[in-house]
PDB file of N, CA, C and O in Angstrom:
ATOM      1  N   MET A   1     -27.257 -72.040 160.751  1.00  0.00           N
ATOM      2  CA  MET A   1     -26.976 -73.150 161.619  1.00  0.00           C
ATOM      3  C   MET A   1     -25.808 -72.831 162.553  1.00  0.00           C
ATOM      4  O   MET A   1     -25.828 -73.164 163.738  1.00  0.00           O
ATOM      5  N   ARG A   2     -24.790 -72.177 161.987  1.00  0.00           N
ATOM      6  CA  ARG A   2     -23.632 -71.839 162.801  1.00  0.00           C
ATOM      7  C   ARG A   2     -24.035 -70.902 163.944  1.00  0.00           C
ATOM      8  O   ARG A   2     -23.537 -71.027 165.063  1.00  0.00           O
ATOM      9  N   GLY A   3     -24.946 -69.957 163.649  1.00  0.00           N
ATOM     10  CA  GLY A   3     -25.426 -69.032 164.679  1.00  0.00           C
ATOM     11  C   GLY A   3     -26.180 -69.758 165.785  1.00  0.00           C
ATOM     12  O   GLY A   3     -26.040 -69.421 166.961  1.00  0.00           O
ATOM     13  N   ARG A   4     -26.971 -70.743 165.413  1.00  0.00           N
ATOM     14  CA  ARG A   4     -27.715 -71.514 166.415  1.00  0.00           C
ATOM     15  C   ARG A   4     -26.773 -72.290 167.319  1.00  0.00           C
ATOM     16  O   ARG A   4     -26.979 -72.358 168.530  1.00  0.00           O
ATOM     17  N   LEU A   5     -25.738 -72.875 166.726  1.00  0.00           N
ATOM     18  CA  LEU A   5     -24.767 -73.611 167.536  1.00  0.00           C
ATOM     19  C   LEU A   5     -24.010 -72.678 168.474  1.00  0.00           C
ATOM     20  O   LEU A   5     -23.729 -73.027 169.621  1.00  0.00           O
ATOM     21  N   LEU A   6     -23.686 -71.490 167.974  1.00  0.00           N
ATOM     22  CA  LEU A   6     -22.982 -70.508 168.804  1.00  0.00           C
ATOM     23  C   LEU A   6     -23.840 -70.090 169.988  1.00  0.00           C
ATOM     24  O   LEU A   6     -23.363 -70.062 171.123  1.00  0.00           O
ATOM     25  N   ILE A   7     -25.103 -69.763 169.732  1.00  0.00           N
ATOM     26  CA  ILE A   7     -25.994 -69.334 170.811  1.00  0.00           C
ATOM     27  C   ILE A   7     -26.219 -70.480 171.798  1.00  0.00           C
ATOM     28  O   ILE A   7     -26.217 -70.262 173.010  1.00  0.00           O
ATOM     29  N   THR A   8     -26.410 -71.689 171.292  1.00  0.00           N
ATOM     30  CA  THR A   8     -26.605 -72.832 172.181  1.00  0.00           C
ATOM     31  C   THR A   8     -25.375 -73.050 173.050  1.00  0.00           C
ATOM     32  O   THR A   8     -25.498 -73.315 174.246  1.00  0.00           O
ATOM     33  N   GLY A   9     -24.193 -72.939 172.457  1.00  0.00           N
ATOM     34  CA  GLY A   9     -22.960 -73.093 173.224  1.00  0.00           C
ATOM     35  C   GLY A   9     -22.819 -72.029 174.291  1.00  0.00           C
ATOM     36  O   GLY A   9     -22.392 -72.316 175.410  1.00  0.00           O
ATOM     37  N   MET A  10     -23.180 -70.781 173.946  1.00  0.00           N
ATOM     38  CA  MET A  10     -23.100 -69.702 174.933  1.00  0.00           C
ATOM     39  C   MET A  10     -24.076 -69.937 176.079  1.00  0.00           C
ATOM     40  O   MET A  10     -23.748 -69.688 177.239  1.00  0.00           O
ATOM     41  N   VAL A  11     -25.264 -70.412 175.757  1.00  0.00           N
ATOM     42  CA  VAL A  11     -26.263 -70.673 176.796  1.00  0.00           C
ATOM     43  C   VAL A  11     -25.794 -71.783 177.721  1.00  0.00           C
ATOM     44  O   VAL A  11     -25.891 -71.666 178.943  1.00  0.00           O
ATOM     45  N   LEU A  12     -25.292 -72.847 177.145  1.00  0.00           N
ATOM     46  CA  LEU A  12     -24.817 -73.957 177.969  1.00  0.00           C
ATOM     47  C   LEU A  12     -23.635 -73.529 178.833  1.00  0.00           C
ATOM     48  O   LEU A  12     -23.543 -73.916 179.998  1.00  0.00           O
ATOM     49  N   GLY A  13     -22.739 -72.738 178.271  1.00  0.00           N
ATOM     50  CA  GLY A  13     -21.600 -72.246 179.037  1.00  0.00           C
ATOM     51  C   GLY A  13     -22.032 -71.329 180.164  1.00  0.00           C
ATOM     52  O   GLY A  13     -21.530 -71.430 181.284  1.00  0.00           O
ATOM     53  N   ALA A  14     -22.968 -70.431 179.866  1.00  0.00           N
ATOM     54  CA  ALA A  14     -23.454 -69.508 180.899  1.00  0.00           C
ATOM     55  C   ALA A  14     -24.170 -70.266 182.005  1.00  0.00           C
ATOM     56  O   ALA A  14     -24.015 -69.949 183.185  1.00  0.00           O
ATOM     57  N   THR A  15     -24.946 -71.257 181.626  1.00  0.00           N
ATOM     58  CA  THR A  15     -25.655 -72.051 182.626  1.00  0.00           C
ATOM     59  C   THR A  15     -24.680 -72.801 183.516  1.00  0.00           C
ATOM     60  O   THR A  15     -24.867 -72.872 184.731  1.00  0.00           O
ATOM     61  N   ALA A  16     -23.643 -73.358 182.912  1.00  0.00           N
ATOM     62  CA  ALA A  16     -22.655 -74.112 183.691  1.00  0.00           C
ATOM     63  C   ALA A  16     -21.862 -73.193 184.615  1.00  0.00           C
ATOM     64  O   ALA A  16     -21.589 -73.548 185.762  1.00  0.00           O
ATOM     65  N   LEU A  17     -21.488 -72.005 184.115  1.00  0.00           N
ATOM     66  CA  LEU A  17     -20.681 -71.092 184.918  1.00  0.00           C
ATOM     67  C   LEU A  17     -21.480 -70.386 186.001  1.00  0.00           C
ATOM     68  O   LEU A  17     -21.004 -70.203 187.121  1.00  0.00           O
ATOM     69  N   LEU A  18     -22.689 -69.996 185.658  1.00  0.00           N
ATOM     70  CA  LEU A  18     -23.479 -69.202 186.586  1.00  0.00           C
ATOM     71  C   LEU A  18     -24.390 -70.032 187.479  1.00  0.00           C
ATOM     72  O   LEU A  18     -24.810 -69.567 188.539  1.00  0.00           O
ATOM     73  N   GLY A  19     -24.691 -71.228 187.072  1.00  0.00           N
ATOM     74  CA  GLY A  19     -25.542 -72.105 187.876  1.00  0.00           C
ATOM     75  C   GLY A  19     -26.871 -71.457 188.187  1.00  0.00           C
ATOM     76  O   GLY A  19     -27.571 -71.002 187.282  1.00  0.00           O
ATOM     77  N   THR A  20     -27.223 -71.412 189.453  1.00  0.00           N
ATOM     78  CA  THR A  20     -28.514 -70.847 189.839  1.00  0.00           C
ATOM     79  C   THR A  20     -28.520 -69.336 189.791  1.00  0.00           C
ATOM     80  O   THR A  20     -29.593 -68.734 189.840  1.00  0.00           O
ATOM     81  N   ALA A  21     -27.363 -68.697 189.695  1.00  0.00           N
ATOM     82  CA  ALA A  21     -27.329 -67.230 189.626  1.00  0.00           C
ATOM     83  C   ALA A  21     -28.030 -66.730 188.373  1.00  0.00           C
ATOM     84  O   ALA A  21     -28.661 -65.673 188.401  1.00  0.00           O
ATOM     85  N   ALA A  22     -27.931 -67.467 187.279  1.00  0.00           N
ATOM     86  CA  ALA A  22     -28.580 -67.046 186.040  1.00  0.00           C
ATOM     87  C   ALA A  22     -30.095 -67.069 186.186  1.00  0.00           C
ATOM     88  O   ALA A  22     -30.773 -66.170 185.688  1.00  0.00           O
ATOM     89  N   THR A  23     -30.628 -68.066 186.849  1.00  0.00           N
ATOM     90  CA  THR A  23     -32.076 -68.128 186.991  1.00  0.00           C
ATOM     91  C   THR A  23     -32.561 -67.116 188.019  1.00  0.00           C
ATOM     92  O   THR A  23     -33.695 -66.645 187.927  1.00  0.00           O
ATOM     93  N   ALA A  24     -31.736 -66.773 188.988  1.00  0.00           N
ATOM     94  CA  ALA A  24     -32.138 -65.780 189.980  1.00  0.00           C
ATOM     95  C   ALA A  24     -32.225 -64.401 189.347  1.00  0.00           C
ATOM     96  O   ALA A  24     -33.058 -63.593 189.756  1.00  0.00           O
ATOM     97  N   GLN A  25     -31.390 -64.115 188.363  1.00  0.00           N
ATOM     98  CA  GLN A  25     -31.403 -62.825 187.700  1.00  0.00           C
ATOM     99  C   GLN A  25     -32.534 -62.716 186.693  1.00  0.00           C
ATOM    100  O   GLN A  25     -32.898 -61.610 186.293  1.00  0.00           O
ATOM    101  N   ALA A  26     -33.086 -63.824 186.282  1.00  0.00           N
ATOM    102  CA  ALA A  26     -34.091 -63.805 185.229  1.00  0.00           C
ATOM    103  C   ALA A  26     -35.338 -63.015 185.614  1.00  0.00           C
ATOM    104  O   ALA A  26     -36.079 -62.581 184.732  1.00  0.00           O
ATOM    105  N   ALA A  27     -35.580 -62.823 186.864  1.00  0.00           N
ATOM    106  CA  ALA A  27     -36.780 -62.108 187.294  1.00  0.00           C
ATOM    107  C   ALA A  27     -36.753 -60.636 186.902  1.00  0.00           C
ATOM    108  O   ALA A  27     -37.801 -59.990 186.910  1.00  0.00           O
ATOM    109  N   VAL A  28     -35.593 -60.084 186.561  1.00  0.00           N
ATOM    110  CA  VAL A  28     -35.518 -58.667 186.236  1.00  0.00           C
ATOM    111  C   VAL A  28     -35.881 -58.368 184.789  1.00  0.00           C
ATOM    112  O   VAL A  28     -35.890 -57.199 184.400  1.00  0.00           O
ATOM    113  N   VAL A  29     -36.177 -59.368 183.982  1.00  0.00           N
ATOM    114  CA  VAL A  29     -36.511 -59.138 182.579  1.00  0.00           C
ATOM    115  C   VAL A  29     -37.885 -58.487 182.477  1.00  0.00           C
ATOM    116  O   VAL A  29     -38.872 -59.059 182.940  1.00  0.00           O
ATOM    117  N   PRO A  30     -37.965 -57.306 181.881  1.00  0.00           N
ATOM    118  CA  PRO A  30     -39.268 -56.663 181.705  1.00  0.00           C
ATOM    119  C   PRO A  30     -40.050 -57.336 180.578  1.00  0.00           C
ATOM    120  O   PRO A  30     -39.481 -58.059 179.760  1.00  0.00           O
ATOM    121  N   ALA A  31     -41.334 -57.094 180.546  1.00  0.00           N
ATOM    122  CA  ALA A  31     -42.166 -57.660 179.490  1.00  0.00           C
ATOM    123  C   ALA A  31     -41.702 -57.137 178.144  1.00  0.00           C
ATOM    124  O   ALA A  31     -41.418 -55.947 178.009  1.00  0.00           O
ATOM    125  N   GLY A  32     -41.621 -58.001 177.151  1.00  0.00           N
ATOM    126  CA  GLY A  32     -41.153 -57.608 175.829  1.00  0.00           C
ATOM    127  C   GLY A  32     -42.184 -57.949 174.780  1.00  0.00           C
ATOM    128  O   GLY A  32     -43.311 -58.330 175.097  1.00  0.00           O
ATOM    129  N   THR A  33     -41.793 -57.812 173.539  1.00  0.00           N
ATOM    130  CA  THR A  33     -42.721 -58.060 172.453  1.00  0.00           C
ATOM    131  C   THR A  33     -42.642 -59.481 171.928  1.00  0.00           C
ATOM    132  O   THR A  33     -43.558 -59.930 171.239  1.00  0.00           O
ATOM    133  N   SER A  34     -41.570 -60.201 172.236  1.00  0.00           N
ATOM    134  CA  SER A  34     -41.415 -61.527 171.661  1.00  0.00           C
ATOM    135  C   SER A  34     -42.123 -62.617 172.461  1.00  0.00           C
ATOM    136  O   SER A  34     -42.367 -63.703 171.936  1.00  0.00           O
ATOM    137  N   ALA A  35     -42.450 -62.350 173.704  1.00  0.00           N
ATOM    138  CA  ALA A  35     -43.158 -63.328 174.529  1.00  0.00           C
ATOM    139  C   ALA A  35     -44.097 -62.589 175.471  1.00  0.00           C
ATOM    140  O   ALA A  35     -43.656 -61.716 176.218  1.00  0.00           O
ATOM    141  N   PRO A  36     -45.382 -62.924 175.449  1.00  0.00           N
ATOM    142  CA  PRO A  36     -46.322 -62.259 176.351  1.00  0.00           C
ATOM    143  C   PRO A  36     -45.915 -62.424 177.812  1.00  0.00           C
ATOM    144  O   PRO A  36     -45.407 -63.474 178.206  1.00  0.00           O
ATOM    145  N   ALA A  37     -46.138 -61.397 178.602  1.00  0.00           N
ATOM    146  CA  ALA A  37     -45.726 -61.405 180.011  1.00  0.00           C
ATOM    147  C   ALA A  37     -46.337 -62.576 180.776  1.00  0.00           C
ATOM    148  O   ALA A  37     -45.707 -63.106 181.692  1.00  0.00           O
ATOM    149  N   GLY A  38     -47.536 -62.983 180.420  1.00  0.00           N
ATOM    150  CA  GLY A  38     -48.195 -64.083 181.115  1.00  0.00           C
ATOM    151  C   GLY A  38     -47.505 -65.422 180.904  1.00  0.00           C
ATOM    152  O   GLY A  38     -47.715 -66.354 181.681  1.00  0.00           O
ATOM    153  N   GLU A  39     -46.679 -65.532 179.855  1.00  0.00           N
ATOM    154  CA  GLU A  39     -46.013 -66.789 179.556  1.00  0.00           C
ATOM    155  C   GLU A  39     -44.642 -66.890 180.197  1.00  0.00           C
ATOM    156  O   GLU A  39     -43.968 -67.909 180.044  1.00  0.00           O
ATOM    157  N   ARG A  40     -44.216 -65.865 180.905  1.00  0.00           N
ATOM    158  CA  ARG A  40     -42.875 -65.859 181.484  1.00  0.00           C
ATOM    159  C   ARG A  40     -42.834 -66.593 182.821  1.00  0.00           C
ATOM    160  O   ARG A  40     -43.669 -66.373 183.698  1.00  0.00           O
ATOM    161  N   SER A  41     -41.857 -67.454 182.950  1.00  0.00           N
ATOM    162  CA  SER A  41     -41.563 -68.106 184.217  1.00  0.00           C
ATOM    163  C   SER A  41     -40.182 -67.616 184.611  1.00  0.00           C
ATOM    164  O   SER A  41     -39.208 -67.850 183.895  1.00  0.00           O
ATOM    165  N   ALA A  42     -40.094 -66.940 185.745  1.00  0.00           N
ATOM    166  CA  ALA A  42     -38.841 -66.306 186.139  1.00  0.00           C
ATOM    167  C   ALA A  42     -37.681 -67.289 186.198  1.00  0.00           C
ATOM    168  O   ALA A  42     -36.548 -66.908 185.903  1.00  0.00           O
ATOM    169  N   SER A  43     -37.923 -68.519 186.563  1.00  0.00           N
ATOM    170  CA  SER A  43     -36.832 -69.471 186.692  1.00  0.00           C
ATOM    171  C   SER A  43     -36.357 -69.999 185.341  1.00  0.00           C
ATOM    172  O   SER A  43     -35.285 -70.601 185.279  1.00  0.00           O
ATOM    173  N   ALA A  44     -37.098 -69.802 184.272  1.00  0.00           N
ATOM    174  CA  ALA A  44     -36.729 -70.343 182.972  1.00  0.00           C
ATOM    175  C   ALA A  44     -35.956 -69.343 182.106  1.00  0.00           C
ATOM    176  O   ALA A  44     -35.265 -69.768 181.179  1.00  0.00           O
ATOM    177  N   TRP A  45     -36.042 -68.062 182.362  1.00  0.00           N
ATOM    178  CA  TRP A  45     -35.393 -67.052 181.537  1.00  0.00           C
ATOM    179  C   TRP A  45     -33.941 -66.864 181.951  1.00  0.00           C
ATOM    180  O   TRP A  45     -33.646 -66.624 183.122  1.00  0.00           O
ATOM    181  N   ILE A  46     -33.032 -66.975 180.978  1.00  0.00           N
ATOM    182  CA  ILE A  46     -31.605 -66.802 181.254  1.00  0.00           C
ATOM    183  C   ILE A  46     -31.003 -65.815 180.258  1.00  0.00           C
ATOM    184  O   ILE A  46     -31.430 -65.762 179.105  1.00  0.00           O
ATOM    185  N   PRO A  47     -30.013 -65.032 180.694  1.00  0.00           N
ATOM    186  CA  PRO A  47     -29.365 -64.092 179.776  1.00  0.00           C
ATOM    187  C   PRO A  47     -28.280 -64.804 178.961  1.00  0.00           C
ATOM    188  O   PRO A  47     -27.612 -65.712 179.455  1.00  0.00           O
ATOM    189  N   ILE A  48     -28.122 -64.383 177.729  1.00  0.00           N
ATOM    190  CA  ILE A  48     -27.039 -64.872 176.889  1.00  0.00           C
ATOM    191  C   ILE A  48     -25.850 -63.931 177.110  1.00  0.00           C
ATOM    192  O   ILE A  48     -26.023 -62.715 177.022  1.00  0.00           O
ATOM    193  N   PRO A  49     -24.670 -64.442 177.390  1.00  0.00           N
ATOM    194  CA  PRO A  49     -23.514 -63.571 177.607  1.00  0.00           C
ATOM    195  C   PRO A  49     -23.229 -62.709 176.376  1.00  0.00           C
ATOM    196  O   PRO A  49     -23.371 -63.157 175.238  1.00  0.00           O
ATOM    197  N   GLY A  50     -22.832 -61.493 176.623  1.00  0.00           N
ATOM    198  CA  GLY A  50     -22.530 -60.567 175.540  1.00  0.00           C
ATOM    199  C   GLY A  50     -23.670 -59.596 175.314  1.00  0.00           C
ATOM    200  O   GLY A  50     -24.773 -59.778 175.831  1.00  0.00           O
ATOM    201  N   THR A  51     -23.393 -58.569 174.540  1.00  0.00           N
ATOM    202  CA  THR A  51     -24.401 -57.557 174.244  1.00  0.00           C
ATOM    203  C   THR A  51     -24.384 -57.252 172.752  1.00  0.00           C
ATOM    204  O   THR A  51     -23.471 -57.648 172.028  1.00  0.00           O
ATOM    205  N   PHE A  52     -25.405 -56.544 172.316  1.00  0.00           N
ATOM    206  CA  PHE A  52     -25.552 -56.167 170.921  1.00  0.00           C
ATOM    207  C   PHE A  52     -25.645 -54.643 170.822  1.00  0.00           C
ATOM    208  O   PHE A  52     -26.154 -53.994 171.737  1.00  0.00           O
ATOM    209  N   PRO A  53     -25.158 -54.069 169.720  1.00  0.00           N
ATOM    210  CA  PRO A  53     -25.169 -52.616 169.588  1.00  0.00           C
ATOM    211  C   PRO A  53     -26.554 -52.042 169.293  1.00  0.00           C
ATOM    212  O   PRO A  53     -26.797 -50.855 169.513  1.00  0.00           O
ATOM    213  N   SER A  54     -27.462 -52.884 168.796  1.00  0.00           N
ATOM    214  CA  SER A  54     -28.783 -52.372 168.442  1.00  0.00           C
ATOM    215  C   SER A  54     -29.864 -53.407 168.729  1.00  0.00           C
ATOM    216  O   SER A  54     -29.595 -54.598 168.886  1.00  0.00           O
ATOM    217  N   SER A  55     -31.071 -52.918 168.791  1.00  0.00           N
ATOM    218  CA  SER A  55     -32.229 -53.785 168.983  1.00  0.00           C
ATOM    219  C   SER A  55     -32.374 -54.741 167.802  1.00  0.00           C
ATOM    220  O   SER A  55     -32.730 -55.906 167.981  1.00  0.00           O
ATOM    221  N   THR A  56     -32.101 -54.252 166.613  1.00  0.00           N
ATOM    222  CA  THR A  56     -32.218 -55.068 165.409  1.00  0.00           C
ATOM    223  C   THR A  56     -31.262 -56.256 165.454  1.00  0.00           C
ATOM    224  O   THR A  56     -31.654 -57.379 165.136  1.00  0.00           O
ATOM    225  N   ALA A  57     -30.015 -56.015 165.845  1.00  0.00           N
ATOM    226  CA  ALA A  57     -29.029 -57.092 165.922  1.00  0.00           C
ATOM    227  C   ALA A  57     -29.421 -58.111 166.990  1.00  0.00           C
ATOM    228  O   ALA A  57     -29.271 -59.315 166.785  1.00  0.00           O
ATOM    229  N   CYS A  58     -29.919 -57.636 168.118  1.00  0.00           N
ATOM    230  CA  CYS A  58     -30.331 -58.525 169.193  1.00  0.00           C
ATOM    231  C   CYS A  58     -31.527 -59.378 168.759  1.00  0.00           C
ATOM    232  O   CYS A  58     -31.551 -60.586 168.994  1.00  0.00           O
ATOM    233  N   ASN A  59     -32.507 -58.748 168.132  1.00  0.00           N
ATOM    234  CA  ASN A  59     -33.685 -59.481 167.673  1.00  0.00           C
ATOM    235  C   ASN A  59     -33.332 -60.497 166.600  1.00  0.00           C
ATOM    236  O   ASN A  59     -33.925 -61.575 166.556  1.00  0.00           O
ATOM    237  N   ALA A  60     -32.375 -60.175 165.730  1.00  0.00           N
ATOM    238  CA  ALA A  60     -31.942 -61.117 164.702  1.00  0.00           C
ATOM    239  C   ALA A  60     -31.292 -62.340 165.349  1.00  0.00           C
ATOM    240  O   ALA A  60     -31.514 -63.467 164.906  1.00  0.00           O
ATOM    241  N   ALA A  61     -30.494 -62.123 166.388  1.00  0.00           N
ATOM    242  CA  ALA A  61     -29.867 -63.244 167.091  1.00  0.00           C
ATOM    243  C   ALA A  61     -30.928 -64.099 167.778  1.00  0.00           C
ATOM    244  O   ALA A  61     -30.837 -65.326 167.765  1.00  0.00           O
ATOM    245  N   GLY A  62     -31.923 -63.467 168.372  1.00  0.00           N
ATOM    246  CA  GLY A  62     -32.997 -64.218 169.013  1.00  0.00           C
ATOM    247  C   GLY A  62     -33.800 -65.033 168.015  1.00  0.00           C
ATOM    248  O   GLY A  62     -34.160 -66.180 168.279  1.00  0.00           O
ATOM    249  N   ALA A  63     -34.077 -64.430 166.868  1.00  0.00           N
ATOM    250  CA  ALA A  63     -34.859 -65.118 165.845  1.00  0.00           C
ATOM    251  C   ALA A  63     -34.105 -66.301 165.259  1.00  0.00           C
ATOM    252  O   ALA A  63     -34.722 -67.285 164.852  1.00  0.00           O
ATOM    253  N   SER A  64     -32.775 -66.220 165.209  1.00  0.00           N
ATOM    254  CA  SER A  64     -31.998 -67.320 164.640  1.00  0.00           C
ATOM    255  C   SER A  64     -31.565 -68.337 165.698  1.00  0.00           C
ATOM    256  O   SER A  64     -30.860 -69.296 165.384  1.00  0.00           O
ATOM    257  N   SER A  65     -31.982 -68.131 166.941  1.00  0.00           N
ATOM    258  CA  SER A  65     -31.609 -69.066 168.001  1.00  0.00           C
ATOM    259  C   SER A  65     -32.519 -70.295 167.970  1.00  0.00           C
ATOM    260  O   SER A  65     -33.505 -70.340 167.235  1.00  0.00           O
ATOM    261  N   VAL A  66     -32.169 -71.272 168.773  1.00  0.00           N
ATOM    262  CA  VAL A  66     -32.958 -72.503 168.838  1.00  0.00           C
ATOM    263  C   VAL A  66     -34.146 -72.366 169.784  1.00  0.00           C
ATOM    264  O   VAL A  66     -34.921 -73.309 169.944  1.00  0.00           O
ATOM    265  N   TYR A  67     -34.292 -71.221 170.400  1.00  0.00           N
ATOM    266  CA  TYR A  67     -35.354 -71.020 171.386  1.00  0.00           C
ATOM    267  C   TYR A  67     -36.580 -70.398 170.738  1.00  0.00           C
ATOM    268  O   TYR A  67     -36.466 -69.515 169.887  1.00  0.00           O
ATOM    269  N   SER A  68     -37.756 -70.868 171.149  1.00  0.00           N
ATOM    270  CA  SER A  68     -38.986 -70.322 170.591  1.00  0.00           C
ATOM    271  C   SER A  68     -39.388 -69.016 171.280  1.00  0.00           C
ATOM    272  O   SER A  68     -40.142 -68.227 170.712  1.00  0.00           O
ATOM    273  N   GLN A  69     -38.893 -68.783 172.495  1.00  0.00           N
ATOM    274  CA  GLN A  69     -39.197 -67.543 173.206  1.00  0.00           C
ATOM    275  C   GLN A  69     -37.892 -66.856 173.579  1.00  0.00           C
ATOM    276  O   GLN A  69     -36.996 -67.471 174.156  1.00  0.00           O
ATOM    277  N   TRP A  70     -37.796 -65.576 173.243  1.00  0.00           N
ATOM    278  CA  TRP A  70     -36.620 -64.777 173.549  1.00  0.00           C
ATOM    279  C   TRP A  70     -37.041 -63.325 173.663  1.00  0.00           C
ATOM    280  O   TRP A  70     -38.122 -62.939 173.219  1.00  0.00           O
ATOM    281  N   ASP A  71     -36.177 -62.531 174.261  1.00  0.00           N
ATOM    282  CA  ASP A  71     -36.474 -61.117 174.445  1.00  0.00           C
ATOM    283  C   ASP A  71     -35.167 -60.340 174.459  1.00  0.00           C
ATOM    284  O   ASP A  71     -34.139 -60.846 174.909  1.00  0.00           O
ATOM    285  N   CYS A  72     -35.211 -59.124 173.970  1.00  0.00           N
ATOM    286  CA  CYS A  72     -34.054 -58.237 173.999  1.00  0.00           C
ATOM    287  C   CYS A  72     -34.325 -57.133 175.013  1.00  0.00           C
ATOM    288  O   CYS A  72     -35.370 -56.483 174.979  1.00  0.00           O
ATOM    289  N   VAL A  73     -33.377 -56.934 175.907  1.00  0.00           N
ATOM    290  CA  VAL A  73     -33.528 -55.961 176.990  1.00  0.00           C
ATOM    291  C   VAL A  73     -32.464 -54.879 176.825  1.00  0.00           C
ATOM    292  O   VAL A  73     -31.281 -55.180 176.668  1.00  0.00           O
ATOM    293  N   ARG A  74     -32.892 -53.623 176.861  1.00  0.00           N
ATOM    294  CA  ARG A  74     -31.944 -52.519 176.759  1.00  0.00           C
ATOM    295  C   ARG A  74     -31.260 -52.310 178.110  1.00  0.00           C
ATOM    296  O   ARG A  74     -31.918 -52.211 179.146  1.00  0.00           O
ATOM    297  N   LEU A  75     -29.940 -52.247 178.080  1.00  0.00           N
ATOM    298  CA  LEU A  75     -29.146 -52.055 179.288  1.00  0.00           C
ATOM    299  C   LEU A  75     -28.914 -50.565 179.529  1.00  0.00           C
ATOM    300  O   LEU A  75     -29.072 -49.767 178.604  1.00  0.00           O
ATOM    301  N   PRO A  76     -28.545 -50.174 180.739  1.00  0.00           N
ATOM    302  CA  PRO A  76     -28.312 -48.764 181.036  1.00  0.00           C
ATOM    303  C   PRO A  76     -27.243 -48.110 180.155  1.00  0.00           C
ATOM    304  O   PRO A  76     -27.276 -46.896 179.952  1.00  0.00           O
ATOM    305  N   ASN A  77     -26.297 -48.895 179.630  1.00  0.00           N
ATOM    306  CA  ASN A  77     -25.253 -48.334 178.773  1.00  0.00           C
ATOM    307  C   ASN A  77     -25.694 -48.181 177.317  1.00  0.00           C
ATOM    308  O   ASN A  77     -24.891 -47.788 176.472  1.00  0.00           O
ATOM    309  N   GLY A  78     -26.967 -48.489 177.011  1.00  0.00           N
ATOM    310  CA  GLY A  78     -27.501 -48.319 175.672  1.00  0.00           C
ATOM    311  C   GLY A  78     -27.371 -49.549 174.789  1.00  0.00           C
ATOM    312  O   GLY A  78     -27.932 -49.574 173.693  1.00  0.00           O
ATOM    313  N   ARG A  79     -26.654 -50.559 175.231  1.00  0.00           N
ATOM    314  CA  ARG A  79     -26.518 -51.786 174.450  1.00  0.00           C
ATOM    315  C   ARG A  79     -27.685 -52.722 174.781  1.00  0.00           C
ATOM    316  O   ARG A  79     -28.456 -52.453 175.702  1.00  0.00           O
ATOM    317  N   TRP A  80     -27.810 -53.806 174.040  1.00  0.00           N
ATOM    318  CA  TRP A  80     -28.929 -54.735 174.184  1.00  0.00           C
ATOM    319  C   TRP A  80     -28.421 -56.111 174.579  1.00  0.00           C
ATOM    320  O   TRP A  80     -27.377 -56.554 174.099  1.00  0.00           O
ATOM    321  N   GLN A  81     -29.164 -56.794 175.459  1.00  0.00           N
ATOM    322  CA  GLN A  81     -28.817 -58.141 175.886  1.00  0.00           C
ATOM    323  C   GLN A  81     -29.961 -59.085 175.540  1.00  0.00           C
ATOM    324  O   GLN A  81     -31.134 -58.762 175.729  1.00  0.00           O
ATOM    325  N   LEU A  82     -29.598 -60.249 175.035  1.00  0.00           N
ATOM    326  CA  LEU A  82     -30.572 -61.269 174.648  1.00  0.00           C
ATOM    327  C   LEU A  82     -30.857 -62.189 175.829  1.00  0.00           C
ATOM    328  O   LEU A  82     -29.937 -62.703 176.465  1.00  0.00           O
ATOM    329  N   TRP A  83     -32.143 -62.390 176.117  1.00  0.00           N
ATOM    330  CA  TRP A  83     -32.597 -63.328 177.149  1.00  0.00           C
ATOM    331  C   TRP A  83     -33.416 -64.400 176.433  1.00  0.00           C
ATOM    332  O   TRP A  83     -34.178 -64.089 175.516  1.00  0.00           O
ATOM    333  N   VAL A  84     -33.265 -65.644 176.842  1.00  0.00           N
ATOM    334  CA  VAL A  84     -34.018 -66.740 176.227  1.00  0.00           C
ATOM    335  C   VAL A  84     -34.751 -67.528 177.306  1.00  0.00           C
ATOM    336  O   VAL A  84     -34.336 -67.576 178.464  1.00  0.00           O
ATOM    337  N   ASN A  85     -35.843 -68.138 176.891  1.00  0.00           N
ATOM    338  CA  ASN A  85     -36.612 -68.997 177.780  1.00  0.00           C
ATOM    339  C   ASN A  85     -36.043 -70.404 177.640  1.00  0.00           C
ATOM    340  O   ASN A  85     -36.276 -71.075 176.635  1.00  0.00           O
ATOM    341  N   ASP A  86     -35.305 -70.844 178.637  1.00  0.00           N
ATOM    342  CA  ASP A  86     -34.650 -72.145 178.594  1.00  0.00           C
ATOM    343  C   ASP A  86     -35.653 -73.289 178.613  1.00  0.00           C
ATOM    344  O   ASP A  86     -35.304 -74.417 178.264  1.00  0.00           O
ATOM    345  N   ALA A  87     -36.883 -73.024 179.010  1.00  0.00           N
ATOM    346  CA  ALA A  87     -37.906 -74.063 179.063  1.00  0.00           C
ATOM    347  C   ALA A  87     -38.591 -74.234 177.715  1.00  0.00           C
ATOM    348  O   ALA A  87     -39.354 -75.182 177.529  1.00  0.00           O
ATOM    349  N   SER A  88     -38.333 -73.331 176.770  1.00  0.00           N
ATOM    350  CA  SER A  88     -39.024 -73.423 175.473  1.00  0.00           C
ATOM    351  C   SER A  88     -38.257 -74.259 174.483  1.00  0.00           C
ATOM    352  O   SER A  88     -38.701 -74.434 173.348  1.00  0.00           O
TER     353      SER A  88
END
């Protein structure tokens, strides 16, 4: 429960700080395994601030989040970033 509240707080904070910039960046999310590409709406996907050292850690955070659709994207520096579907 604490993890869900943390992720929800981060999402709300990122949305408030980034405004429409977060939704504009959502189009760069590649197709992943947690949500079929056909179900993606570019305006609904937002990144969660922060990164994870591994795919496993990122996927665990996504699975424990309040969102039904999420994806982990590998960044050029080798770390992972969690993206969630704000419409789900």
